[in-house]
C-alpha positions in Angstrom: -10.3 -27.0 -14.0 -13.8 -26.5 -12.5 -17.4 -27.2 -14.3 -19.3 -23.7 -15.0 -22.9 -23.7 -15.6 -24.0 -22.3 -18.6 -27.6 -22.3 -20.2 -27.0 -25.3 -22.5 -25.3 -27.2 -19.9 -21.9 -27.4 -18.1 -18.5 -26.6 -19.6 -15.0 -26.4 -18.1 -13.6 -23.3 -17.0 -11.0 -23.2 -19.5 -13.4 -23.3 -22.2 -14.9 -20.3 -21.5 -12.3 -18.5 -23.4 -13.0 -14.5 -23.9 -15.7 -13.5 -21.5 -17.8 -10.2 -21.4 -19.0 -10.5 -17.6 -21.7 -7.8 -17.2 -24.4 -8.0 -20.3 -27.9 -8.8 -21.1 -29.7 -10.5 -23.6 -33.2 -9.4 -23.1 -34.3 -6.8 -20.7 -37.8 -7.5 -20.7 -41.2 -6.2 -19.3 -43.7 -9.2 -19.0 -46.7 -7.1 -17.4 -45.9 -4.3 -20.7 -45.3 -7.3 -23.1 -48.9 -9.0 -22.1 -50.8 -6.0 -22.4 -49.1 -4.6 -25.4 -48.1 -7.7 -27.3 -47.1 -5.5 -30.5 -44.2 -4.4 -28.5 -42.3 -7.7 -28.6 -42.1 -10.3 -31.7 -40.6 -13.7 -30.0 -39.5 -14.8 -33.6 -38.1 -11.7 -34.6 -36.1 -11.0 -31.3 -34.8 -14.3 -31.2 -33.6 -14.4 -34.7 -32.0 -10.8 -34.2 -30.1 -11.9 -31.0 -28.8 -15.2 -32.4 -27.7 -12.9 -35.2 -25.7 -10.2 -32.6 -24.2 -13.3 -31.2 -22.9 -14.6 -34.1 -21.2 -11.1 -34.5 -19.6 -11.2 -31.2 -18.2 -14.5 -31.7 -16.7 -13.3 -34.9 -15.2 -10.5 -33.1 -13.4 -12.8 -30.6 -15.6 -12.8 -27.7 -16.5 -16.4 -26.5 -18.9 -16.4 -23.5 -21.3 -13.7 -22.2 -22.5 -13.5 -18.2 -26.4 -12.7 -19.0 -27.0 -10.8 -15.6 -30.8 -10.5 -16.1 -32.6 -11.7 -13.2 -35.8 -11.0 -11.2 -36.4 -7.1 -11.5 -35.4 -7.0 -15.4 -37.6 -9.6 -16.7 -35.8 -13.0 -16.6 -37.2 -15.5 -19.0 -34.9 -18.2 -19.1 -37.1 -20.1 -21.7 -36.9 -17.2 -24.0 -32.9 -16.9 -23.4 -32.9 -20.7 -24.1 -34.5 -20.2 -27.4 -31.4 -18.0 -27.9 -28.5 -19.8 -26.4 -29.4 -23.3 -28.3 -28.7 -21.5 -31.6 -26.0 -19.2 -30.4 -22.1 -19.9 -31.2 -21.2 -18.2 -28.1 -21.7 -19.6 -24.1 -24.4 -17.5 -21.9 -24.4 -17.8 -18.3 -27.5 -17.4 -16.1 -28.1 -15.3 -13.2 -29.9 -15.3 -10.1 -30.9 -12.5 -7.3 -33.2 -9.6 -7.5 -32.6 -6.2 -9.1 -34.1 -3.0 -7.1 -32.9 0.2 -6.0 -35.4 0.9 -3.3 -38.6 -1.6 -2.7 -39.4 -5.5 -3.6 -42.5 -6.4 -5.2 -45.7 -6.9 -2.6 -45.2 -10.5 -3.0 -41.9 -10.5 -1.3 -42.2 -7.5 0.5 -45.3 -9.3 2.5 -42.8 -12.4 3.2 -40.0 -12.8 5.7 -39.0 -12.3 9.3 -41.0 -9.3 10.8 -43.5 -9.1 7.6 -47.1 -9.5 7.5 -47.2 -13.0 6.3 -44.1 -14.1 7.8 -41.8 -17.1 7.7 -38.2 -17.4 6.7 -36.6 -15.2 4.3 -37.7 -16.5 0.8 -35.4 -15.2 -1.2 -32.2 -17.0 0.0 -33.9 -20.6 -0.8 -35.0 -19.1 -4.4 -31.5 -18.3 -5.4 -30.2 -21.5 -4.0 -32.7 -23.4 -5.8 -31.9 -21.8 -9.3 -28.2 -22.7 -8.6 -28.3 -26.0 -7.5 -31.8 -27.2 -9.0 -32.1 -25.0 -12.2 -34.4 -22.2 -12.9 -38.2 -22.3 -13.3 -38.2 -26.2 -13.4 -35.8 -26.1 -16.5 -33.0 -27.7 -15.1 -30.8 -24.8 -16.5 -28.9 -23.7 -13.6 -27.7 -20.2 -12.7 -23.9 -19.8 -12.4 -23.7 -16.3 -10.6 -25.8 -14.2 -8.2 -26.9 -10.5 -9.1 -27.8 -7.6 -6.5 -28.0 -3.9 -7.0 -27.5 -0.7 -4.8 -27.9 2.6 -6.5 -28.7 6.4 -5.5 -31.2 5.0 -2.7 -28.6 3.6 -0.9 -29.3 0.3 1.6 -32.8 0.5 2.0 -34.4 -1.7 4.2 -35.4 -4.2 0.9 -32.0 -3.3 -0.8 -30.6 -4.9 2.4 -32.7 -7.9 2.4 -31.5 -8.8 -1.2 -28.0 -8.2 -0.6 -27.9 -10.5 2.7 -29.9 -12.9 0.7 -27.4 -13.1 -2.1 -24.5 -13.2 0.4 -26.3 -16.2 1.9 -26.9 -17.8 -0.8 -23.3 -17.2 -2.1 -22.2 -19.1 1.3 -24.4 -22.0 0.6 -23.4 -22.6 -3.1 -20.1 -20.9 -3.7 -21.0 -19.2 -6.7 -19.5 -15.7 -7.3 -21.5 -12.8 -6.9 -21.8 -9.6 -9.4 -23.2 -5.8 -8.5 -24.9 -3.0 -10.1 -23.7 0.0 -8.0 -23.9 4.0 -8.7 -20.3 5.6 -8.7 -21.2 8.7 -7.3 -22.7 7.6 -4.3 -20.0 5.2 -3.7 -22.2 2.5 -3.3 -19.5 -0.4 -3.7 -18.0 0.2 -0.4 -21.7 -0.1 1.3 -21.9 -3.6 -0.6 -18.5 -4.8 0.4 -19.3 -3.6 4.3 -22.3 -5.7 4.0 -21.1 -8.9 2.3 -18.1 -8.5 4.9 -20.7 -8.8 7.8 -21.9 -11.8 6.1 -19.0 -13.4 5.9 -18.4 -13.6 2.4 -15.0 -13.2 1.1 -14.8 -10.1 -1.2 -12.3 -11.9 -3.6 -15.6 -13.7 -5.2 -17.4 -10.2 -5.5 -17.4 -8.3 -8.7 -18.5 -4.5 -7.9 -19.9 -3.6 -11.0 -20.2 -0.4 -13.1 -16.9 0.7 -11.4 -15.8 1.8 -15.1 -18.5 4.7 -14.6 -15.8 6.4 -12.0 -12.6 7.8 -13.0 -12.2 8.7 -8.9 -8.9 6.4 -8.6 -9.1 6.9 -4.9 -12.2 5.1 -4.8 -11.6 2.4 -7.1 -8.6 2.1 -5.2 -10.4 1.4 -2.1 -12.5 -1.4 -3.9 -9.6 -3.0 -4.7 -7.7 -2.8 -1.4 -10.9 -4.6 0.0 -10.0 -7.5 -2.3 -12.6 -7.2 -5.0 -12.6 -7.3 -8.7 -13.7 -4.0 -10.5 -16.5 -4.1 -13.5 -15.1 -2.0 -15.7 -18.4 -3.0 -17.8 -20.3 0.0 -19.5 -18.4 0.6 -22.6 -20.8 2.3 -25.0 -22.4 4.0 -22.2 -20.7 7.1 -23.2 -23.3 9.6 -21.7 -22.4 8.2 -18.0 -18.8 8.4 -18.9 -17.0 9.4 -22.2 -14.8 6.8 -23.8 -11.6 8.4 -23.4 -11.8 8.6 -19.6 -13.0 5.2 -19.1 -9.7 4.0 -21.3 -7.7 6.4 -19.3 -9.1 4.7 -16.1 -8.4 1.2 -17.3 -4.9 2.1 -18.3 -4.0 3.5 -15.0 -5.3 0.7 -13.0 -3.5 -1.7 -15.1 -0.3 0.6 -14.8 -0.6 0.3 -11.1 -0.7 -3.6 -11.4 -4.3 -4.2 -11.0 -4.8 -6.0 -14.5 -5.5 -9.2 -12.3 -8.5 -7.6 -10.8 -10.5 -6.0 -13.6 -13.3 -7.7 -16.1 -14.5 -5.6 -19.5 -17.9 -5.4 -20.3 -20.7 -3.3 -21.7 -24.2 -3.8 -20.1 -25.9 -4.0 -23.2 -28.3 -5.9 -24.8 -29.7 -8.0 -27.6 -33.1 -5.9 -27.0 -34.5 -3.6 -24.1 -37.8 -2.6 -23.6 -36.6 0.2 -21.8 -34.2 1.5 -24.5 -35.5 1.2 -27.7 -33.4 0.0 -30.7 -33.7 3.4 -32.5 -33.3 5.4 -29.2 -29.7 3.7 -28.9 -28.6 4.1 -32.7 -29.2 7.4 -31.9 -28.0 8.5 -28.6 -25.8 5.5 -27.6 -24.3 4.1 -31.0 -21.5 2.2 -29.2 -23.8 0.4 -26.9 -23.4 -2.6 -28.2 -21.7 -6.5 -27.9 -18.9 -5.6 -30.0 -17.4 -2.3 -29.0 -15.0 -3.9 -27.0 -13.5 -6.0 -29.5 -13.8 -3.2 -32.2 -12.8 -0.2 -30.2 -11.7 -0.7 -26.5 -8.8 -3.1 -27.3 -7.3 -1.3 -30.0 -7.4 2.0 -27.9 -6.0 0.1 -24.9 -3.1 -1.2 -26.9 -2.3 2.0 -28.2 -2.2 3.5 -24.9 0.1 0.8 -23.9 -1.5 -1.8 -22.1 0.0 -5.1 -23.6 -1.9 -8.1 -24.9 -1.1 -10.2 -22.0 -3.1 -7.9 -19.8 -6.0 -7.7 -22.5 -6.0 -11.3 -21.8 -6.0 -11.3 -18.5 -8.8 -9.0 -17.9 -10.9 -10.7 -20.6 -9.9 -14.8 -20.2 -7.7 -15.5 -17.2 -10.2 -13.3 -14.6 -13.3 -14.6 -15.6 -12.1 -18.2 -15.7 -10.5 -17.7 -12.2 -13.8 -15.9 -10.9 -15.8 -19.1 -11.9 -13.0 -21.4 -10.7 -12.9 -20.1 -7.3 -15.6 -22.4 -6.0 -16.7 -25.7 -5.9 -19.5 -26.3 -8.7 -22.0 -27.7 -6.4 -22.4 -27.0 -2.8 -25.4 -27.6 -0.4 
């Protein structure tokens, strides 16, 4: 067994139970909230998040991986207030989320930049993992980065290489955001491999948005896990097509390389609750327990394969590295 860092402390990997590998607690816009405080009520949002996580636990899920990093409004103290009352384990992430440019502070720093110096993000991410985030002692358990339609821009490349180097120094796994239509997962794998990353320690996220089995097969052949992690986002790919893709990959023998999730949140500044209720009614934490698992079973996926995707694979992902490495 390995120790896995959660927001409330380390636990044995066998205690993770059923895991949703790509979720968010709060997607938060600090500047917007500071200037328009009526958009955020800490007490209400915390209570609501605790209630949603209690419902999730009742549905049979034990742990979520909160992939909210810089660029998505990570506020570890707000999430800690939820985690301390939550029956579900929450694993925090470090990294940076951008599709094209970094903020000015980071854009000016690093080799060849105006202020100069070493690449700052590597040490930032390593400190979050080895010492804790923002002086809280809460240690990140996973790294996160993104490549979307703009591709590997100069700043996106900096993030990806910094994530890869932080992974090599700490051993924690990497989870990504990708755009499947432009096959960004292959670009990520190429860059990670250049940095010496074992692609078996990488989850290529949002692969479940694609029904292109040739593309998904190439990602699998390169050694990574696939995140079938946007169940409920039916506007990107309908429910039945998401199910058929997972069924076919399981039939091909890849249950051991798939993880399931929603990419949902308790609250997001970007997607108001009323909008989600009207347009994305299944985009919530309990959709997999309530709808996806029954549909997979009905389509012939075994309970053993479902347990592999929800229990065994997450445990193996977090066990495949030492808890501490410097």
